[in-house]
N, C-alpha and C positions, 0 to 999 in steps of 0.2 A: 493653920494653912487655909481653911475656908475663909477666914476673915481677910486674908491677904488677897485672895481671888476677888472677893466682893469689892475690895477697895480699888483694885485695878480696873474692874468693870465699871465702877462708878466714875472713875477718872476718865475712862474712855468715852462714856456717855456724855460727860460734861464737856469734853473736848469737841465731840461731834456737834453738840448743840450750839457751841460757840463758833463753829466754822461759817464761812460765807455761804449765802443761800445757793443751794444746788451746786456748790463748789464752783460758782461762776460759770456753770454750764460748759466748762472747758474752753470758754472764749474770753477769759480774762485772768487776772491775778488777784488773789485774795490778800488784802492789806490790813492796815491797822483798823481797829474798831469793826472788824469783819465787813469791810466795804470792798466791793469788787471794783477793780480798775479794768475796764473792758478793752479788748484789743480793737484795732481799727475796724470800722464798719459793723461794730456790735454795740448794743446799748441795753439799758434796763438794769434793775437792781441785781439781777442774776446773770446779766449779759446774754440773755436768751433771745433778744430781739434784734433783727437785722436793721441796718441803716440803709435807706434808699438813696439813689444818686441825687446829687445836688446840681442845680443849674441856675443861671441868672433868672431871678424872679420876674415873671410876667407883670406882676403888680405887687407892690409892698408900700409901706409907709415911707415917704421920702424923708431923707435926713437933711435936705437942703433944696434950694431952688432948682438945682440941676443935678441932684444926687439921689439916685434910687436904683432899683433893680439889683440889689445885692444877691448873693447866693442863697438859695433856699431849697429845702428838700422837695423833690418833685416839682421844682420851679414854681411852687405855689399853685399848681394847676393839676393836682392829683392827690390821691391818698396812698400812703405807703402801706404795703402788705408786709407786716413785720415778720411773717413766717418765711417769706421768700426774698425780701429785699427788693422787690419790684414795685414800681409805681403803677397804680390803677388810675390812668389819666382821665380827666374829664373829657366830654365830647368836644372835638375840635382840636385836641392836642395828642401828640404821640411821641415816640422815641424814648431814648434813655433819659430818665428824669423829666419826662414830659417837656423836653427841651425845644420842640418845634411844633408849629401849628400844622394842621393838615390842610391839604388842598380841597376845595369844595368838590364833592362828588367824585373824588379821585380823578378830576379832570375829564370825567365822562368817557374815559378810554380814548380820548382824542387830543391828549396833551401830556405834558410832563411837568412834574413839580420841581421848581427851582427855588433856592433861597434868594432873598431880595438882593443880596450882594452879587448874585450871578446873572441877573437879568438887566437888559438895557432896553431903550425905547427906540423904535424905528417906525416913524409915521404913526405914532400913537398905538403901536402894537408891541407887546412884550416879545422880545427875541433874546437869544443867547448868541452874542457875536462880540467877542472882546476886541475885535479889530475895528469895529464900527466907531466912528467919531463921536457918536452920541452915548457911548458907554462911559459911565461915571463910576468911580470907585466909592462905594458906600461902606463906612466903617463904624456905624453906630452900634449900640448894644444889641439890637435885634437883627444884625446882619446875617447871622447864621441860625435864626429862629423862625422868622416869618417866611412863609412860602406862598408862591403864586403859581398859577398854571401858565405855562407857555404852550399855546395851542399849536396843533399840527396845521399845516397849510390847509386853507379853505374851511377852517373852523374858527369860531370866535366866542366871546363871552367869558365871564370870570371863571366858569367851570367848563369851558370849551364844548358846550352842548349845542351851540347855535351854528347852523351852516352859513357860510359866507355866500352872498349873492354876487352875480357878475357886476362889474363896474363898467361905465362907459361915458362917452362924451355927450353933453347936452346939445342935441342937434339944433336947438333954437338960439344958442349963443354962437354967433358967427365971428369970424376974424381971429379965432384962437389958433395958436401955433403948436406944433408937435414938440415933445420934449427932446432936447439935444444935450449931448455930453461930448466933451473933448478928452481924448486919451493922448497923453504926451509921454514920450520916452526920452530921457535925458542921459547923456554920457559925460560925466565930469572928469574922466581920466584920459580921454582920447579926443582927437580932433575929428574923429569919424563918428558916424551914427552907431548906436548899439545894434546888435543883431542876435538871432537865435530863435527861440520859440517860447511861447507863454500861453497861459490859459486865462479865460475870463469867467468870473463868477457873477451871475445875474440873480438878484433877489426880486421876485415879482411882488406886486402889491398885495398878494394874498398870503405872503410868508413863505412861498416856495423858493428854495435855493437851488440853482442850476449852474453847473460848470461845463464849459465848452471842451471840445477836443483841443489838442495843441494847435496853436496858430503859429505858422512859420513866417519868418521875415526875410526870406532869401532874396526878395526883390527890393529890399530897402536901399535907397540911394545913398551914395557916399558923400553927397554934398549937402546933407542935412535937409533935404526936401522930401516930403512924404511921397511914396510911390503907390501906384495903382494896384500893384500885385498884393502888397500887404493889406491895403484897404479891402480888396476883394476877399482875401483870406479871413479877415475879421468879420466881414459881412456874412460870409458863408458859414462860419463857425457859430455865429449867433443864431442864424436861421435854422441850423441843424439841431438846436436844442430839442429835447423830447417834448411831446405833447403840444408842439407848436406854440410854446409860450411866447415866442417872438416870430409870428408868421412872416413878417417882412420888416426889413430895416435897410437903411441906406448909410453906407460908410464912405466917406471921401477924405482924401488927404488935404492937408492945409500947410501953408508955409509959416504959420504962426510959431514963434519960438517957444520952446517949452519952459522958458523962464531962467534956467541956469544950465550951463554946459551945452554940449552939442546934442542934437536929437531931432525927432520928428513928432508931428501930431496928426491925429485923425479925428474927424467929427462923426459921431454916431447920431443919426436922426431916426427916432422911433415913429415910423410912418403909419403903422397898422392901427386900426381901431381897437384891437385887443390890447394894445399898449398905450391907451389914452391916459393922459395925466402925467404929472411929474414923476418920472421913474427914479427908483433908488439908484444911487451911483454904482456903476460897475466897479468890480474889484479886479485889478490886473495882477495875476500871479506870475512873477518873473524869477523866483528863486530856483525853479526846476525841481524835478523829483525823478531820480533815475534808479532807485533801489527796487528790489523785487517787491511786487505788490502795489506799486504806485498806480493810481488810476485817476487821471490819465498819467502816462509816463512821458515826460518831456525834459529837454535839456536846460531850459531857462535862458535868460538874456545875458549876453556878455558884451563888454565894452570893445571898442575898436573893431567894429564889423564882425564881432564874434570871436576875435582872436585873443582877447584879454580875459579879464575875470568879471564876475558879476558884481563885485564890490562897488564899482563906480556907476552902476546903472540904477536909475530910479524911474518909477512909473507914477504919473499923476493923472487923476481923473477929476474933471470939474464940470459943472453944469454950465452950458452956454445957451440955454433957452432964452428967447427974447420975447418981450411982450407978455400977453396973457396966454398961458399954456392951456391946452384942452383939458376939460375936467376929467376926473376919474371918480365919478359919483356913483353911489350904489343905485343900481337900476336907472342910471343916467338922469336921476331926478324926475323921471317920468313913469315911476311905478313904485310899488311897495315890495319889500323883501319878505318872502316867506322863509323865516329862519329854520323851519322844520324840514324844508326840502331844499333850500338854497336856490329857489327859483323866483324870478321876478314876476309879480302880478302887474302887468303894464296898464297904464291909464288908457282910456279910449283915445284912439288916434296914434298910438305908438305900439311897436312890436319889436321882436327880436329878443335874444337871450338877455340883453341888458337894457331893453326898451330904448335903444339908441336910434332906431329907425322910425321914421314918421310915415304914416299912410298918406295917400293922395288926398289933398284938400279939395273939397267940393264947394 
């Protein structure tokens, strides 16, 4: 009897010694030749090591003249912690699998990180505005990997740490003209001019975005000629924007045809020194917003003097500036910008916030 027990124990010891290491740690199946086949996201001879997330490699050996950036663990920009399955990213990289670059200095608290596919360029300044004509669709391998700072208004620099200084016209260059834009409303479904209400979005040269109160067109003429009432309403709405971003402006009606269909046009002339330089094109919002929470709340433009639908109404804004437009130069080219304070240090003989005023010549 004792010999039988010994034989059974010997067989058990032999079976245990021949099993897969650590019984595959409970993270795999033991197969032929005592080799573990690990479950997904586990690796190692005993399946005890975690696999870290993969991403498109920031750098790897190319396999062709235009073929590289295959998938790699931690995107080749980090070390995998096998105990947790998390990547320990190198400096300058972050996210799951070190998949994205960081923004410098976290944008200094004066900006927001965006992927390269999300940003566009407006007057050499990064912005996020998918409606802007300068927005391009970027679809290369790094579109959702590389990030850049989009600075808050009045801040600039790659890390948004620099204060923007005032801009102005160079007082020594004479004969320059103010920036002008033409707003046209077209109605392609009716013989009458469109009517209703709309709002105007103005983007200043420092990156600030401002939207007017509703502009009503109750006085718009039915013979497709611009009326003074609507022109006055546009002018008042622009001048009512906060912080006097447009201290003064002149809006006049014009008989210029909008190009297609019936409609009217208005010319906006930026006359104030604070709006010197070629201004960003105004954006006319005509779709309307009437649901709860809309700010501002307005009905939108409709065809046939407001009796039809908005489907046939279009708004077009074009630049009608002529000749040389007044400059919008930092410190008016008559001073140096102190980027720490956002104040201009004017040269001798010039003064003002933007150094745009000249002292009396002796």
